[in-house]
N, C-alpha and C positions, 0 to 999 in steps of 0.2 A: 257587523262592525258599526259602532255608533258614529254619527256625524261629528266632526270636530267642532268644538265650540267656536263661535265667531271670533273671539279674541286670539285664537291660535292660527287663523287663516289670514295671513297678511302678505301682500306682494309689494315689494319696494321697487320703484321705477327710478332709475338713474338716467338723467338727461342733462342737457345744457341749452341755454338760450343763445347758443352760437349758431344763429340761423333759426328760423321758425319751425323747421321740420321735425326736430327731435321732440320738442314739447308737443306739437300737434299729434305726432304718432302716439306718444304716451297717453295723451288725453283721449285719443280715439279708442285705445285699448281699454282704458279705464271706463269709458262710456259703455263699451261693449260688455265689459264685465257686469256692470250694473243692469244693463238691459237683459242679459242672459241669466244672471244669478241674484239680482236684487242686492240686498245689503249683506249677503252672507260672506262676501270677500272684502276685507279691508285693504285699502290701497294708500300709498304715500309716494309723493314725488319729491326728489331732491336734485337740485342743480349741482352737479359735481364740482363745477368751477367756483360756485359761491362759497363752498366750504374749504377751498384750496388756499394755500398761503399766497401772500403777495409776491408777484403781481398777477399770478394766475387767476385770482378771484375777480380780476377786472376784465377777463376775457369776454363775457357776454356784452359788456358795454363797448369794448374795443372792436368786436367782430365786424360791425358795419363799416368801420373805417378800413379795416384790413382787406375786406373783399372789394373795396373800391380801387384796389391796386391788383387787378386780375393777373397780370403777368408775374408779379411777385408771389401771389398766392399759388399760382400754378407751378412755379418753380419750387416752392416749398413742398407742395404736394408730391411732385415727382421725385424730388431728392430724398424724401423720407419714406417712399413707398417701396417696400421689400421686406421679406421675413427677417433677414439679418439686421437690417437697419432699424426695424421696429424693435427687435430685442435689445439692440444697443441703446436706443433712445429711452426705452422703458427702464432699463437697468440704470441709466444715467439719472433719470428723473426720480427714481424710487427714494433715495435718501432724503430728497427735498419734500416729497409729498406723503411719506409713509405715516407720519403722525396724524395728519388730517384724514387720511383714508382709514386708518385704524379707528380713529374716533368716530368716523361715519358709520362703519359697520357695527361698532359696539353700541352706538346710540340709536340705531334703527334696526333692531332685530326683526327678521322676516323669515317666512317660510320659503320664499323664492325671491331672488333678485333679478330684475329685468334691466339690462343695460341697453340704452338707445343712443349711445354716443361712442364713437370708435375709441376714445381714450379712457373709457370707464372700465372695461372688462378686465384688462391685465392687472391694474393696481388693486382692484377689489378682490380678485382671486388670490393675489399674493397676500393681502392683508388678512383674509379669512383663514388661510391655512386649511388644515383638515382636522376633523370633519367640518363640512360647511353645507349650507343650503345650496340647492341647485342654482346655477347661474345660466340665464337664458339671454342670448344676444338677439336683439331685433334690429336688423340692418335697415337704415332709413335712406341710404343712397340706392339708386335704381340699378345702375349698370357698372360704371367705372368705380368700383368700391375699393377703398384703401386697405392695405394689409393690416392696419390697426384694428379693423373690424373683426379679424379672424384669429382669436386666441385659441391655441390648441386644447386648452383645458376647459373651455366653455362646455356646458352640458348639452346645450342645444342652440343651434344658430338658425334663426328664421329669416329668410331672405325674400326680397320682393320679386325677383325675376330669375329665369333660368340662367341668364348671363351672370348674375350675382352668385348663383350656386356654383357655376364653373370657376369663378374667381376664388370662392371659398376652397374648392378642391385644389386649385393652383397654389394657394397659400397654406396648404397642409392640413386642412380639416378633414376628418373622416367622413365618408359619405353618409353614414348612418345618423350623424348628428345634424345634418343639414336638411332643411325643409323649405320648399318654396310656398309662401303663403300670400304674396302680394304685399303692398304697402298699406298699412292701416290708415284710414282717413275717417273723419267724423261721419256718424250715421246719416246725417242729412244729405251727404253726397252719395249715399248708397241706396236710395229709394228707387222704386220702379219708375220708368219713364212716364211723364205726364204730357198732356196735350200741349204742343207748341202754341197752337192758336189760343188756347185758354190762358196760357201764361203771358203771351204777348198782349192779349186783351186786358189782363189784370194790370199790367204796367204801362199801358198806353203806347205800345210799340206797333209799328206797321206790320201787317200780315202778308203784304204783297211784295216784300223785298227780302233778299238774303240779309241776315242779321249778323254783324261782325262784333264780337266782344273783345275789347282791347284792355288788357290788364298789365299792371306793373308791380304786383305784390301789394302787401298791406301798406307799404310806405310810398307807393306810386313812383317807383324808380324806373330808370331806363328811358328810351327815346319815345315816350308816350305822346308828347305833344307833336313832334315831328311826324310820327307815324300816323296819328289821327288826321293831321292836315293833308298828308299825301293821299290817304285813302279817300278823304272827303273830296279832294280836288281831282280825282282820277276819272270822274264821270261814270262810275260804276253804279248799277242799280242795287245799292245796298243801303242799309241803315246801320248806324254806328252807336255802340254803347261803350263809353270810356269810363274806366274805374280809376280814379285818381288816388284812391286810398286815403291815407292821412296827410297827403301832400296838399295842403290847403292852397298854397300858392299856385300849383298846377291847376287845381279845380277852378280857382277864381279866373285864371287866364283863359281857360277853355270856355267857361260860361260867358265870358265877355265877347267871344267871337260870334260872328254870323256864319252859319254853316250852310253849304250848298246842298247837303243831303240831311235827312232826319238824323239828328245826333242827340244823344242823351248822356248827360254828364253826371257822375255820381262820385261821392267821396268813399269813405270806408263803408262797406255794406255787409250785412249778414245774410242777404238773400242770394248769395252766389250760386247755390245749387239750382235755384229757379232760373237765374240768368244763364247758366250753362245749358240747361235743358231747353231754354227758349232760343238759344243762338244756333247759327249754322257753322260758324268758324270762330275759333279762339286764337287771338294773337297774344303771345306771352313769352317770357323767358323760360328756359328749360329746367325749371325747378321740379324736383321729384313729386312734391305734394300736389302742385297744380296739374302736372301731367296725369297723375293717378286719378284726381278728381275729374278731369276732362275725359279720360278713358271710361270711367263709370257712367258719364253722361252721354257717351257716344259722340263726342264733340271733336271733330278734326282740328288740328293745331297748325299754326304757323309760328315757328320758334325764331326769335330774333337775337337771342344772346344766351350765353351759358357761363357758369363759373368754371374756369379751367380746373381740371382735375376731376372732382367727383361728379360734375354735371356734363362733362364732355361726352361720355357714353350715352347720355340721355338722347342727344341729338341723333346719333346713328341708330339708336334703338327705335325711335319714333319714325324716322325716315325709312329705314330698312323694312319695317313692318307695314309701311304704307298708311300710317295713321296721321301723318303730318308732313310738313315741308320746312326745310331749313332756309330762312330768308333773312340773313343778317343785315342786308342793305334795304333801305326803304323802297328803292326801285324794284328790287327782287320780290319784295313782299307784295307790291301792287301788281306785278306781273303774275305772280302765283295766284293771287286772289282773282285776277281776271281769268286765268286759266280754269280755275274751279267753277267760276260762274258760267263760262262758255262751255264747260264740259261737266254738266251736273252728274253724269254717271260716275265720273272720277271722284267727285265730292261724296257721292253716296257710298262708293267703295271704301273711301277713307273712314266714313262713319261706321261701316260694317267692321272694318279692321280695328277701330277703337273698341267696339263692343266685344270683339274676340279677345282683346288683350286685357279687358277690364277684370278686376277681382274685387267686386263690391263686398264680398264676405270676408275680406282679409282680417279686419279687426275682430270680428266675432270668432273666426277660426283661431286666431291667436289667443283670444280670451278662453276658449275651450281647452286649448293646449295647456295654458297656464293652470287652469283649475284642475285638470287631470294630474298635473305634476304636484300641485298642492295636496290633493287627496291621496295620491300615491305616497307622498312623503309622510303624511299623517298615518296612513295605514302601516307603513314600515315601522314607524316609531311605536305604534300601538302593539304590533306583533312583537317587537323587541322587548317592550315592557312586560308583555304577557309571558314570554319565554323566561325573562328574568324572574318574574314572580313565581313561576312554576319551579324554577331551579331553587329559589329560596325555600 
């Protein structure tokens, strides 16, 4: 069977910048496709909300403001979560979005469509009708996944954890179309462990103290300043790395302080894989991407906040598996950090638990699954054409 020409092998990724996780996961899979298969697979990314009618097309820019009201967000999550409720909401929204979705699928013909947003799968399946290219859902929430993720007509649903697989079964998906792959993250977060001493020497960090990495996402959100001060003033034998992200005001305030322990302040960085491998403890919110990256680095976590709904299960997942501690109050965080320093065997066990949960091959595994589907679809088309030719 001849190989399909490059212009027939195309994968369309549907995501949205409502949170960074959907784009990051899509980019990680695309990176893995290029690493595994070079340029033989063409890819395209489309933000499903950007092509939607007003006011849905403003969702990516409104999302940061919406999640600043966590109670309201959580209420909306739980009120909409359920198979019947999802069907009703989808049916109600369809007349409003159908023209945009039909234009999307007609203007972006593809061999496979990969959906990385819970609101993408249903409308696209409805717009395509039959016959249609395979639809593969990649779930980018770790544990407490919403019913919107699990459309019964998706051809394959790739989930990050066993917990998410059980949720898929609960919401009606057939077991044979569900596969646990892990959450795809960039390849730089999936490299073999490097020497902590070498990394600390490279960045000028002390080698004789526990190293605490404090992050608040790319925007430097959360109680970063208060937490950093509490850790610094606790009299613990630690050094502190604080990532302020794009929050320049936070970075400036932190840099102006005199710190009682070795403290290193950074803005937005691209060396996070190095930082994670050099650190002993990560202090962060319970976002799925950061958690997956930390697991790959074997880095125990202290979680200080989560988004109600899709991130709630992340906390119980990490704590129940012994990979981290839930410490929403600064005093709890300092106490937990002190415990780990006084009991290094417990910290080491948390590191081992992180390594056990890690799935550094997730993006490449998903890339191979997609290419198998592309090739399988091409071969079926070729066989159909050959039978048709023989009949003629």
